[in-house]
C-alpha positions in Angstrom: -0.3 0.0 0.0 1.4 3.5 -0.9 2.3 5.9 1.7 -0.6 8.4 0.0 -3.1 5.8 0.4 -2.3 5.0 3.8 -2.3 8.8 4.8 -5.8 9.0 3.2 -7.3 6.1 5.2 -5.8 7.7 8.5 -7.2 11.2 7.6 -10.7 9.4 6.6 -10.7 7.4 9.8 -9.7 10.5 12.3 -12.5 12.7 10.6 -14.9 10.2 10.9 -14.1 9.4 14.6 -14.1 13.5 15.4 -17.4 13.3 13.7 -19.0 10.8 16.0 -18.4 7.4 14.0 -18.0 4.7 16.6 -16.0 2.5 14.5 -13.0 2.7 12.5 -13.7 -0.4 10.3 -17.3 1.2 8.9 -15.1 3.9 7.3 -12.6 1.4 5.6 -13.1 1.3 1.9 -11.3 -1.9 1.6 -13.4 -4.1 4.0 -16.8 -5.6 2.5 -19.9 -4.6 4.3 -21.4 -7.9 5.6 -24.7 -8.3 5.2 -27.0 -10.4 7.5 -29.0 -12.4 4.7 -32.1 -13.9 6.0 -33.7 -17.3 4.5 -37.3 -17.2 3.3 -39.9 -19.5 1.6 -41.3 -18.3 -1.8 -43.9 -21.4 -1.5 -46.3 -22.4 1.0 -47.4 -26.0 1.9 -51.2 -26.9 1.3 -52.7 -28.7 4.2 -52.7 -32.3 4.0 -55.0 -35.5 4.3 -53.2 -38.9 4.1 -54.9 -42.1 4.5 -53.9 -45.1 7.0 -51.8 -47.7 5.2 -51.4 -45.7 2.1 -47.6 -44.5 1.4 -46.9 -40.9 0.9 -44.0 -39.3 -0.5 -44.0 -35.7 -0.1 -41.4 -32.8 -1.3 -41.0 -29.5 0.8 -40.1 -26.3 -0.4 -36.5 -25.1 -0.5 -35.7 -22.0 1.3 -33.7 -19.2 -0.5 -31.3 -16.6 0.7 -29.9 -17.0 4.2 -26.0 -17.4 5.0 -25.2 -21.2 3.6 -25.6 -23.8 4.9 -29.5 -24.0 5.5 -30.7 -26.5 8.2 -34.3 -28.0 7.8 -36.5 -29.1 10.7 -40.1 -30.2 11.1 -42.1 -30.0 14.4 -43.7 -31.9 15.9 -42.3 -35.3 15.3 -44.4 -37.4 12.5 -46.4 -40.4 13.5 -45.0 -43.9 13.9 -44.4 -45.0 10.0 -43.7 -41.4 8.6 -40.1 -39.9 8.5 -38.8 -36.5 7.6 -35.5 -36.3 5.7 -34.1 -32.8 6.3 -31.1 -33.4 3.5 -33.9 -34.0 0.8 -36.6 -32.1 2.5 -39.2 -35.0 2.1 -41.8 -36.8 4.2 -42.3 -40.3 3.3 -43.4 -43.6 4.6 -47.0 -45.2 5.5 -48.9 -43.7 8.4 -50.3 -46.4 10.8 -53.1 -44.7 12.8 -55.7 -42.1 12.3 -54.5 -38.5 13.5 -56.7 -35.5 13.9 -55.3 -32.3 12.3 -52.1 -31.6 13.5 -50.2 -28.2 12.8 -46.6 -28.8 11.6 -44.0 -26.0 11.5 -41.4 -26.5 8.7 -38.4 -24.3 9.1 -34.9 -23.5 7.6 -32.2 -22.1 9.8 -29.1 -20.5 8.3 -25.5 -20.5 9.6 -25.9 -17.5 11.9 -29.1 -18.7 13.2 -31.7 -16.8 11.0 -34.9 -18.7 10.7 -37.6 -18.7 8.1 -40.8 -21.1 8.7 -44.4 -22.1 7.2 -47.1 -23.9 8.6 -49.3 -26.7 7.4 -52.0 -29.2 8.8 -52.0 -32.8 8.4 -54.3 -35.1 9.2 -54.7 -39.0 8.8 -57.8 -40.8 8.2 -59.1 -44.4 8.2 -58.6 -46.3 4.8 -62.4 -46.3 3.0 
């Protein structure tokens, strides 16, 4: 770095500090601003009705944005016979018992703990 550039940076920093800036880092033109990116869902999940004994395979939408990597969760746990695969973002298996409408929260959390979530209801009905 040349002497002139270094002197210019010191002058800018000193001027900013005298003007009430609380950080020299915010005045450094060579350091990129770090942006806190938020994950979000562009799609929703419609309410589901599954049938006891009938296999299902359901894909859940991917979130966009955020600071990678994104981690997916589904809460509460699914009933016996059904599984959630967070890496594939799928619910699959065969429901084994009738279940009244349950609200599920599907969420994506990024590397710095920002979270986006969507909700849907799922019920399991008896086979006809």
